[in-house]
Structure formats: C-alpha cells, structure tokens
PDB file of N, CA, C and O in Angstrom:
ATOM      1  N   MET A   1       8.237  -7.359   6.495  1.00  0.00           N
ATOM      2  CA  MET A   1       7.024  -7.386   7.650  1.00  0.00           C
ATOM      3  C   MET A   1       6.535  -8.751   8.103  1.00  0.00           C
ATOM      4  O   MET A   1       5.888  -9.053   9.106  1.00  0.00           O
ATOM      5  N   LYS A   2       7.200  -9.804   6.707  1.00  0.00           N
ATOM      6  CA  LYS A   2       6.436 -11.060   7.285  1.00  0.00           C
ATOM      7  C   LYS A   2       7.282 -11.625   8.806  1.00  0.00           C
ATOM      8  O   LYS A   2       6.766 -12.108   9.814  1.00  0.00           O
ATOM      9  N   LYS A   3       8.444 -11.409   8.573  1.00  0.00           N
ATOM     10  CA  LYS A   3       9.320 -11.498   9.475  1.00  0.00           C
ATOM     11  C   LYS A   3       8.677 -11.489  10.990  1.00  0.00           C
ATOM     12  O   LYS A   3       8.587 -12.317  11.897  1.00  0.00           O
ATOM     13  N   LEU A   4       8.331 -10.308  10.819  1.00  0.00           N
ATOM     14  CA  LEU A   4       7.790  -9.445  12.384  1.00  0.00           C
ATOM     15  C   LEU A   4       6.192  -9.790  12.277  1.00  0.00           C
ATOM     16  O   LEU A   4       5.505  -9.187  13.102  1.00  0.00           O
ATOM     17  N   ARG A   5       5.500 -10.666  11.390  1.00  0.00           N
ATOM     18  CA  ARG A   5       4.377 -11.305  11.719  1.00  0.00           C
ATOM     19  C   ARG A   5       3.901 -11.033  13.270  1.00  0.00           C
ATOM     20  O   ARG A   5       4.704 -11.235  14.181  1.00  0.00           O
ATOM     21  N   GLY A   6       2.425 -10.519  13.568  1.00  0.00           N
ATOM     22  CA  GLY A   6       2.003 -10.722  15.106  1.00  0.00           C
ATOM     23  C   GLY A   6       2.653  -9.802  16.283  1.00  0.00           C
ATOM     24  O   GLY A   6       2.455  -9.797  17.498  1.00  0.00           O
ATOM     25  N   LYS A   7       3.821  -8.742  15.144  1.00  0.00           N
ATOM     26  CA  LYS A   7       4.329  -7.960  16.316  1.00  0.00           C
ATOM     27  C   LYS A   7       3.390  -6.661  15.571  1.00  0.00           C
ATOM     28  O   LYS A   7       2.609  -6.679  14.620  1.00  0.00           O
ATOM     29  N   LYS A   8       3.806  -5.687  16.368  1.00  0.00           N
ATOM     30  CA  LYS A   8       3.430  -3.879  16.017  1.00  0.00           C
ATOM     31  C   LYS A   8       4.720  -3.475  15.483  1.00  0.00           C
ATOM     32  O   LYS A   8       5.775  -3.351  16.104  1.00  0.00           O
ATOM     33  N   ILE A   9       4.482  -3.277  14.181  1.00  0.00           N
ATOM     34  CA  ILE A   9       5.501  -2.488  13.586  1.00  0.00           C
ATOM     35  C   ILE A   9       5.271  -0.954  13.367  1.00  0.00           C
ATOM     36  O   ILE A   9       4.088  -0.776  13.080  1.00  0.00           O
ATOM     37  N   PHE A  10       5.780  -0.113  13.390  1.00  0.00           N
ATOM     38  CA  PHE A  10       5.738   1.408  13.538  1.00  0.00           C
ATOM     39  C   PHE A  10       6.526   1.765  11.884  1.00  0.00           C
ATOM     40  O   PHE A  10       7.743   1.651  11.741  1.00  0.00           O
ATOM     41  N   VAL A  11       5.606   2.194  10.752  1.00  0.00           N
ATOM     42  CA  VAL A  11       6.075   2.761   9.569  1.00  0.00           C
ATOM     43  C   VAL A  11       5.721   3.825   9.453  1.00  0.00           C
ATOM     44  O   VAL A  11       4.657   4.256   9.896  1.00  0.00           O
ATOM     45  N   HIS A  12       6.638   4.521   8.764  1.00  0.00           N
ATOM     46  CA  HIS A  12       6.575   6.014   9.319  1.00  0.00           C
ATOM     47  C   HIS A  12       7.124   7.004   8.017  1.00  0.00           C
ATOM     48  O   HIS A  12       8.191   6.830   7.428  1.00  0.00           O
ATOM     49  N   CYS A  13       6.238   7.960   7.754  1.00  0.00           N
ATOM     50  CA  CYS A  13       5.862   8.701   6.620  1.00  0.00           C
ATOM     51  C   CYS A  13       5.843  10.155   7.289  1.00  0.00           C
ATOM     52  O   CYS A  13       5.044  10.240   8.222  1.00  0.00           O
ATOM     53  N   ALA A  14       6.654  11.458   6.959  1.00  0.00           N
ATOM     54  CA  ALA A  14       6.286  12.539   7.886  1.00  0.00           C
ATOM     55  C   ALA A  14       4.718  13.165   7.368  1.00  0.00           C
ATOM     56  O   ALA A  14       4.110  13.896   8.150  1.00  0.00           O
ATOM     57  N   ALA A  15       4.235  12.895   6.274  1.00  0.00           N
ATOM     58  CA  ALA A  15       2.928  13.228   5.539  1.00  0.00           C
ATOM     59  C   ALA A  15       2.000  12.285   6.088  1.00  0.00           C
ATOM     60  O   ALA A  15       0.815  12.410   6.397  1.00  0.00           O
ATOM     61  N   ASN A  16       2.895  11.187   6.151  1.00  0.00           N
ATOM     62  CA  ASN A  16       1.778  10.076   6.041  1.00  0.00           C
ATOM     63  C   ASN A  16       1.207   9.369   4.641  1.00  0.00           C
ATOM     64  O   ASN A  16       0.413   8.434   4.534  1.00  0.00           O
ATOM     65  N   LYS A  17       1.646   9.867   3.971  1.00  0.00           N
ATOM     66  CA  LYS A  17       1.521   9.820   2.234  1.00  0.00           C
ATOM     67  C   LYS A  17       1.780   8.547   1.594  1.00  0.00           C
ATOM     68  O   LYS A  17       1.006   7.640   1.285  1.00  0.00           O
ATOM     69  N   ARG A  18       3.694   8.740   1.390  1.00  0.00           N
ATOM     70  CA  ARG A  18       3.605   8.014   0.963  1.00  0.00           C
ATOM     71  C   ARG A  18       3.951   6.188   1.835  1.00  0.00           C
ATOM     72  O   ARG A  18       4.281   5.084   1.401  1.00  0.00           O
ATOM     73  N   VAL A  19       3.714   6.616   2.868  1.00  0.00           N
ATOM     74  CA  VAL A  19       3.863   5.252   3.676  1.00  0.00           C
ATOM     75  C   VAL A  19       2.407   4.766   3.734  1.00  0.00           C
ATOM     76  O   VAL A  19       2.348   3.540   3.830  1.00  0.00           O
ATOM     77  N   SER A  20       1.197   5.395   3.702  1.00  0.00           N
ATOM     78  CA  SER A  20       0.091   4.743   3.206  1.00  0.00           C
ATOM     79  C   SER A  20      -0.306   3.895   1.943  1.00  0.00           C
ATOM     80  O   SER A  20      -1.021   2.905   1.790  1.00  0.00           O
ATOM     81  N   VAL A  21       0.483   4.721   1.055  1.00  0.00           N
ATOM     82  CA  VAL A  21       0.462   3.518  -0.115  1.00  0.00           C
ATOM     83  C   VAL A  21       1.608   1.984  -0.008  1.00  0.00           C
ATOM     84  O   VAL A  21       1.435   0.849  -0.452  1.00  0.00           O
ATOM     85  N   PHE A  22       2.409   2.399   0.533  1.00  0.00           N
ATOM     86  CA  PHE A  22       3.390   1.106   0.570  1.00  0.00           C
ATOM     87  C   PHE A  22       2.578  -0.128   1.956  1.00  0.00           C
ATOM     88  O   PHE A  22       2.682  -1.353   1.905  1.00  0.00           O
ATOM     89  N   VAL A  23       1.941   0.540   2.895  1.00  0.00           N
ATOM     90  CA  VAL A  23       0.874  -0.265   3.571  1.00  0.00           C
ATOM     91  C   VAL A  23      -0.263  -0.778   2.461  1.00  0.00           C
ATOM     92  O   VAL A  23      -0.460  -1.964   2.199  1.00  0.00           O
ATOM     93  N   ALA A  24      -0.888   0.214   1.931  1.00  0.00           N
ATOM     94  CA  ALA A  24      -2.069  -0.729   1.118  1.00  0.00           C
ATOM     95  C   ALA A  24      -1.331  -1.524   0.056  1.00  0.00           C
ATOM     96  O   ALA A  24      -1.957  -2.390  -0.554  1.00  0.00           O
ATOM     97  N   MET A  25      -0.603  -1.396  -0.098  1.00  0.00           N
ATOM     98  CA  MET A  25       0.442  -2.236  -1.455  1.00  0.00           C
ATOM     99  C   MET A  25       0.785  -3.655  -0.502  1.00  0.00           C
ATOM    100  O   MET A  25       0.895  -4.684  -1.169  1.00  0.00           O
ATOM    101  N   TYR A  26       0.914  -3.755   0.592  1.00  0.00           N
ATOM    102  CA  TYR A  26       1.235  -4.901   1.215  1.00  0.00           C
ATOM    103  C   TYR A  26      -0.283  -5.868   1.498  1.00  0.00           C
ATOM    104  O   TYR A  26      -0.517  -7.070   1.373  1.00  0.00           O
ATOM    105  N   GLN A  27      -1.028  -4.834   1.880  1.00  0.00           N
ATOM    106  CA  GLN A  27      -2.204  -5.485   2.202  1.00  0.00           C
ATOM    107  C   GLN A  27      -2.774  -5.712   0.858  1.00  0.00           C
ATOM    108  O   GLN A  27      -3.304  -6.788   1.137  1.00  0.00           O
ATOM    109  N   ILE A  28      -2.986  -5.584  -0.021  1.00  0.00           N
ATOM    110  CA  ILE A  28      -3.255  -6.220  -1.311  1.00  0.00           C
ATOM    111  C   ILE A  28      -2.639  -7.036  -1.727  1.00  0.00           C
ATOM    112  O   ILE A  28      -3.174  -7.766  -2.561  1.00  0.00           O
ATOM    113  N   LEU A  29      -1.332  -7.267  -1.363  1.00  0.00           N
ATOM    114  CA  LEU A  29      -0.743  -8.325  -2.182  1.00  0.00           C
ATOM    115  C   LEU A  29       0.002  -9.426  -1.680  1.00  0.00           C
ATOM    116  O   LEU A  29       0.583 -10.330  -2.281  1.00  0.00           O
ATOM    117  N   GLU A  30      -0.142  -9.144  -0.260  1.00  0.00           N
ATOM    118  CA  GLU A  30       0.321 -10.095   1.081  1.00  0.00           C
ATOM    119  C   GLU A  30      -0.940 -10.313   1.897  1.00  0.00           C
ATOM    120  O   GLU A  30      -0.931 -11.420   2.435  1.00  0.00           O
ATOM    121  N   GLN A  31      -2.096  -9.538   2.167  1.00  0.00           N
ATOM    122  CA  GLN A  31      -2.725 -10.094   2.808  1.00  0.00           C
ATOM    123  C   GLN A  31      -4.164 -10.304   2.165  1.00  0.00           C
ATOM    124  O   GLN A  31      -5.028 -10.666   2.964  1.00  0.00           O
ATOM    125  N   GLY A  32      -4.501 -10.155   1.014  1.00  0.00           N
ATOM    126  CA  GLY A  32      -5.842 -10.298  -0.032  1.00  0.00           C
ATOM    127  C   GLY A  32      -6.847  -9.170   0.269  1.00  0.00           C
ATOM    128  O   GLY A  32      -8.022  -9.402  -0.014  1.00  0.00           O
ATOM    129  N   TRP A  33      -6.502  -7.863   0.860  1.00  0.00           N
ATOM    130  CA  TRP A  33      -7.524  -7.062   0.770  1.00  0.00           C
ATOM    131  C   TRP A  33      -7.843  -6.650  -0.851  1.00  0.00           C
ATOM    132  O   TRP A  33      -6.982  -6.717  -1.727  1.00  0.00           O
ATOM    133  N   SER A  34      -9.131  -6.246  -1.063  1.00  0.00           N
ATOM    134  CA  SER A  34      -9.097  -6.004  -2.305  1.00  0.00           C
ATOM    135  C   SER A  34      -8.557  -4.339  -2.477  1.00  0.00           C
ATOM    136  O   SER A  34      -8.532  -3.624  -1.475  1.00  0.00           O
ATOM    137  N   ARG A  35      -8.254  -3.957  -3.441  1.00  0.00           N
ATOM    138  CA  ARG A  35      -7.813  -2.953  -3.970  1.00  0.00           C
ATOM    139  C   ARG A  35      -8.687  -1.279  -3.192  1.00  0.00           C
ATOM    140  O   ARG A  35      -8.207  -0.344  -2.552  1.00  0.00           O
ATOM    141  N   GLU A  36      -9.854  -1.527  -3.584  1.00  0.00           N
ATOM    142  CA  GLU A  36     -10.872  -0.403  -3.135  1.00  0.00           C
ATOM    143  C   GLU A  36     -10.787  -0.427  -1.192  1.00  0.00           C
ATOM    144  O   GLU A  36     -10.738   0.622  -0.550  1.00  0.00           O
ATOM    145  N   ASP A  37     -10.785  -1.689  -0.594  1.00  0.00           N
ATOM    146  CA  ASP A  37     -10.663  -1.011   0.796  1.00  0.00           C
ATOM    147  C   ASP A  37      -8.996  -0.925   1.164  1.00  0.00           C
ATOM    148  O   ASP A  37      -8.705  -0.254   2.154  1.00  0.00           O
ATOM    149  N   ALA A  38      -8.021  -1.504   0.492  1.00  0.00           N
ATOM    150  CA  ALA A  38      -6.945  -1.163   0.743  1.00  0.00           C
ATOM    151  C   ALA A  38      -6.477   0.414   0.584  1.00  0.00           C
ATOM    152  O   ALA A  38      -5.635   0.951   1.304  1.00  0.00           O
ATOM    153  N   MET A  39      -7.186   1.048  -0.497  1.00  0.00           N
ATOM    154  CA  MET A  39      -6.493   2.486  -0.951  1.00  0.00           C
ATOM    155  C   MET A  39      -7.747   3.437  -0.298  1.00  0.00           C
ATOM    156  O   MET A  39      -7.566   4.654  -0.295  1.00  0.00           O
ATOM    157  N   ALA A  40      -8.989   2.904   0.244  1.00  0.00           N
ATOM    158  CA  ALA A  40      -9.855   3.619   1.146  1.00  0.00           C
ATOM    159  C   ALA A  40      -8.807   4.599   1.882  1.00  0.00           C
ATOM    160  O   ALA A  40      -8.761   5.828   1.844  1.00  0.00           O
ATOM    161  N   ALA A  41      -7.900   3.596   2.630  1.00  0.00           N
ATOM    162  CA  ALA A  41      -7.345   4.463   3.996  1.00  0.00           C
ATOM    163  C   ALA A  41      -6.378   5.434   3.301  1.00  0.00           C
ATOM    164  O   ALA A  41      -6.183   6.480   3.920  1.00  0.00           O
ATOM    165  N   VAL A  42      -5.681   5.273   2.030  1.00  0.00           N
ATOM    166  CA  VAL A  42      -5.116   5.939   1.323  1.00  0.00           C
ATOM    167  C   VAL A  42      -5.569   7.168   1.040  1.00  0.00           C
ATOM    168  O   VAL A  42      -5.033   8.202   1.439  1.00  0.00           O
ATOM    169  N   LEU A  43      -6.746   7.096   0.223  1.00  0.00           N
ATOM    170  CA  LEU A  43      -7.637   8.332   0.161  1.00  0.00           C
ATOM    171  C   LEU A  43      -8.246   9.283   1.091  1.00  0.00           C
ATOM    172  O   LEU A  43      -8.769  10.375   0.871  1.00  0.00           O
ATOM    173  N   ASP A  44      -8.064   8.628   2.186  1.00  0.00           N
ATOM    174  CA  ASP A  44      -8.238   9.341   3.414  1.00  0.00           C
ATOM    175  C   ASP A  44      -7.363  10.694   3.454  1.00  0.00           C
ATOM    176  O   ASP A  44      -7.631  11.895   3.451  1.00  0.00           O
ATOM    177  N   VAL A  45      -6.079   9.846   3.495  1.00  0.00           N
ATOM    178  CA  VAL A  45      -4.802  10.989   3.601  1.00  0.00           C
ATOM    179  C   VAL A  45      -4.376  11.721   2.394  1.00  0.00           C
ATOM    180  O   VAL A  45      -3.773  12.783   2.543  1.00  0.00           O
ATOM    181  N   TRP A  46      -4.620  11.276   1.241  1.00  0.00           N
ATOM    182  CA  TRP A  46      -4.288  12.231   0.351  1.00  0.00           C
ATOM    183  C   TRP A  46      -4.674  11.184  -0.991  1.00  0.00           C
ATOM    184  O   TRP A  46      -4.751   9.960  -0.887  1.00  0.00           O
ATOM    185  N   GLU A  47      -4.884  11.924  -2.195  1.00  0.00           N
ATOM    186  CA  GLU A  47      -4.746  11.574  -3.356  1.00  0.00           C
ATOM    187  C   GLU A  47      -3.732  11.398  -4.228  1.00  0.00           C
ATOM    188  O   GLU A  47      -3.231  12.391  -4.754  1.00  0.00           O
ATOM    189  N   PRO A  48      -3.298  10.204  -4.503  1.00  0.00           N
ATOM    190  CA  PRO A  48      -1.659  10.173  -5.294  1.00  0.00           C
ATOM    191  C   PRO A  48      -2.019  10.677  -6.573  1.00  0.00           C
ATOM    192  O   PRO A  48      -3.085  10.488  -7.158  1.00  0.00           O
ATOM    193  N   ASN A  49      -0.990  11.365  -6.975  1.00  0.00           N
ATOM    194  CA  ASN A  49      -0.947  12.395  -8.477  1.00  0.00           C
ATOM    195  C   ASN A  49      -0.703  10.749  -9.501  1.00  0.00           C
ATOM    196  O   ASN A  49      -0.631   9.557  -9.202  1.00  0.00           O
ATOM    197  N   GLU A  50      -0.646  11.474 -10.672  1.00  0.00           N
ATOM    198  CA  GLU A  50      -0.356  10.459 -11.762  1.00  0.00           C
ATOM    199  C   GLU A  50       0.732   9.465 -11.512  1.00  0.00           C
ATOM    200  O   GLU A  50       0.486   8.261 -11.590  1.00  0.00           O
ATOM    201  N   ILE A  51       2.001   9.939 -11.194  1.00  0.00           N
ATOM    202  CA  ILE A  51       3.052   9.374 -10.938  1.00  0.00           C
ATOM    203  C   ILE A  51       3.026   8.130 -10.169  1.00  0.00           C
ATOM    204  O   ILE A  51       3.474   7.033 -10.505  1.00  0.00           O
ATOM    205  N   TRP A  52       2.393   8.486  -9.014  1.00  0.00           N
ATOM    206  CA  TRP A  52       2.064   7.629  -7.799  1.00  0.00           C
ATOM    207  C   TRP A  52       1.216   6.333  -8.368  1.00  0.00           C
ATOM    208  O   TRP A  52       1.715   5.207  -8.365  1.00  0.00           O
ATOM    209  N   CYS A  53       0.048   6.568  -8.798  1.00  0.00           N
ATOM    210  CA  CYS A  53      -0.700   5.817  -9.382  1.00  0.00           C
ATOM    211  C   CYS A  53      -0.476   4.837 -10.294  1.00  0.00           C
ATOM    212  O   CYS A  53      -1.302   3.948 -10.499  1.00  0.00           O
ATOM    213  N   ARG A  54       0.648   4.923 -10.907  1.00  0.00           N
ATOM    214  CA  ARG A  54       1.322   4.272 -12.162  1.00  0.00           C
ATOM    215  C   ARG A  54       1.951   3.628 -11.403  1.00  0.00           C
ATOM    216  O   ARG A  54       1.924   2.428 -11.675  1.00  0.00           O
ATOM    217  N   PHE A  55       2.693   3.972 -10.292  1.00  0.00           N
ATOM    218  CA  PHE A  55       3.727   3.061  -9.367  1.00  0.00           C
ATOM    219  C   PHE A  55       2.805   2.152  -8.748  1.00  0.00           C
ATOM    220  O   PHE A  55       3.053   0.959  -8.574  1.00  0.00           O
ATOM    221  N   ILE A  56       1.830   2.674  -8.445  1.00  0.00           N
ATOM    222  CA  ILE A  56       0.827   1.459  -7.302  1.00  0.00           C
ATOM    223  C   ILE A  56       0.716   0.615  -8.468  1.00  0.00           C
ATOM    224  O   ILE A  56       1.441  -0.379  -8.505  1.00  0.00           O
ATOM    225  N   GLU A  57      -0.087   0.850  -9.441  1.00  0.00           N
ATOM    226  CA  GLU A  57      -0.818  -0.515 -10.683  1.00  0.00           C
ATOM    227  C   GLU A  57       0.396  -1.085 -10.795  1.00  0.00           C
ATOM    228  O   GLU A  57       0.488  -2.273 -10.486  1.00  0.00           O
ATOM    229  N   SER A  58       1.696  -0.292 -11.303  1.00  0.00           N
ATOM    230  CA  SER A  58       2.841  -1.211 -12.047  1.00  0.00           C
ATOM    231  C   SER A  58       3.282  -2.286 -10.987  1.00  0.00           C
ATOM    232  O   SER A  58       3.787  -3.319 -11.427  1.00  0.00           O
ATOM    233  N   VAL A  59       3.126  -2.123  -9.533  1.00  0.00           N
ATOM    234  CA  VAL A  59       3.536  -3.035  -8.433  1.00  0.00           C
ATOM    235  C   VAL A  59       2.556  -4.018  -8.665  1.00  0.00           C
ATOM    236  O   VAL A  59       2.835  -5.146  -9.074  1.00  0.00           O
ATOM    237  N   ILE A  60       1.307  -3.588  -8.393  1.00  0.00           N
ATOM    238  CA  ILE A  60       0.555  -4.719  -8.103  1.00  0.00           C
ATOM    239  C   ILE A  60       0.394  -5.628  -9.585  1.00  0.00           C
ATOM    240  O   ILE A  60       0.067  -6.814  -9.556  1.00  0.00           O
ATOM    241  N   ASP A  61       0.656  -4.934 -10.796  1.00  0.00           N
ATOM    242  CA  ASP A  61       0.202  -6.142 -11.771  1.00  0.00           C
ATOM    243  C   ASP A  61       1.847  -6.932 -11.858  1.00  0.00           C
ATOM    244  O   ASP A  61       2.076  -8.126 -12.045  1.00  0.00           O
ATOM    245  N   GLN A  62       2.702  -5.960 -11.679  1.00  0.00           N
ATOM    246  CA  GLN A  62       3.819  -7.022 -11.640  1.00  0.00           C
ATOM    247  C   GLN A  62       3.793  -8.054 -10.843  1.00  0.00           C
ATOM    248  O   GLN A  62       4.105  -9.115 -11.384  1.00  0.00           O
ATOM    249  N   ARG A  63       3.497  -8.099  -9.620  1.00  0.00           N
ATOM    250  CA  ARG A  63       3.133  -9.156  -8.602  1.00  0.00           C
ATOM    251  C   ARG A  63       1.999 -10.288  -9.164  1.00  0.00           C
ATOM    252  O   ARG A  63       2.112 -11.490  -8.924  1.00  0.00           O
ATOM    253  N   ALA A  64       0.954  -9.738  -9.903  1.00  0.00           N
ATOM    254  CA  ALA A  64      -0.115 -10.729 -10.358  1.00  0.00           C
ATOM    255  C   ALA A  64       0.183 -11.197 -11.364  1.00  0.00           C
ATOM    256  O   ALA A  64      -0.512 -12.066 -11.891  1.00  0.00           O
ATOM    257  N   ARG A  65       1.418 -10.692 -11.952  1.00  0.00           N
ATOM    258  CA  ARG A  65       1.778 -11.790 -13.380  1.00  0.00           C
ATOM    259  C   ARG A  65       3.075 -12.727 -12.847  1.00  0.00           C
ATOM    260  O   ARG A  65       3.349 -13.548 -13.722  1.00  0.00           O
ATOM    261  N   ALA A  66       3.838 -12.831 -11.824  1.00  0.00           N
ATOM    262  CA  ALA A  66       4.754 -13.487 -10.684  1.00  0.00           C
ATOM    263  C   ALA A  66       4.403 -14.872 -10.485  1.00  0.00           C
ATOM    264  O   ALA A  66       5.000 -15.546  -9.646  1.00  0.00           O
TER     265      ALA A  66
END
C-alpha cells in the first residue's frame, strides 16, 4: 500500500470483516492511528472472535518490538 500512497486502493472482502482488520492494522502500524480509533471501524462491521483478536494483537506486538 505504501507504493500506491496517494492513489485510491480497493480492498475487498465479501463480508468486509477480514479486510476491516487488515486496514485497521495498517492504520495503526503505518499511519499512527490509535488502536481505539482504528478498531472502531472494525467494531462497526463485526466483533472479531478470540482467534482474530489474538492475531491482531500478535501482529501489532511483533511490529512494536521490531
């Protein structure tokens, strides 16, 4: 997505669940959004289950340690 900065990007998921998580993680990790602000859009669409919550946290935590 960095290569396409400034251009519109279409990110698709049939139910908009998974894509909302990946966009939120991008907003947190690359754009400096707070977790609360980025995850607010996710929670408008769905509430991630335990597996997805662990995935989200592990990705964010790994990048924070890098």
